[in-house]
N, C-alpha and C positions, 0 to 999 in steps of 0.2 A: 193564396194557395191555389194551385191548378185544380181544374175539375177532377182530374184523375187522383191527385193526392187527397182531395176532399172525399171522393168516393171510397178510396182505400181506408182512410181514417174512419169514415162513417160505418163502413161494414165491420171493421175490426172492433170499434167501440160498441156498436149496437148489437151485432150478432154474436161476437165472441167475448164481449165484456173486457176488452183490453183497455187499460187506462190510457187516456190520450197522451199523457206525458211519456209513456213507454214507446210511443210510435214515432221513433226518430229514424232518419234516413239510413243510419248505419245499423239499426236493429235487425237481426235476422228474424224470419218468421218462426223459427224454432225457439228463439229466445222469448218470443211472445206466447209460448206454450201452445202452439198450433201443431196438432198431430196430423197424420196423413189424411184422416177423414175430414178434419177441419180445413186442411189445405184444399181438398176437393170442393168443399162447401164454399170456401173463399173464392175459388176460381169461378164457380157457378154464380155466386152473388155479384161478383164484379162484372161478369159477362152480362148479367141482367141489367145492372146499373149503367154500364158504359155502352152497351149495344155493339160490342165487338167480341169475337170469340177469344176466350182466355183458356189456354191449355193448362192442365195441372202442373206441368213441368215449369211453367212460367211462375208459378207460386210454389216453388220447391222449398223444403225446410231450410236450406242454407242460403236462399235468396234474401237479400236485405230489402227493407221497405223501399229504399231509394232505387234499387235495381228493378223492383217490381213496377214502381211508378214510371221509371224511364221506359221500360219495355211496353207498358200499356199506353204511354204517350205516343211512342213510335207506332204502335199498332193502330191507334186512333187516327194518326196522320195518314197512315197507309190506307185505311178504310174510308178516309174522308169524313170522319165524324169530328165534330168540334165540341 
């Protein structure tokens, strides 16, 4: 599992109590019962964990876990973080 995928899974399970088996690449953040406040908290928590800026629109309701992971992997590459 990539560091980004691990961070996303960790934040979702620990902070938002999402069951690990629910965190599939095709699952939308909305289907994981994250409301707009939770999405803002998710963006902040991922920013702290990964060391790159995470915009709230990158963690939008209709985004899938896979799309979020891909966007954050690209951002880490752009920022030169590994």
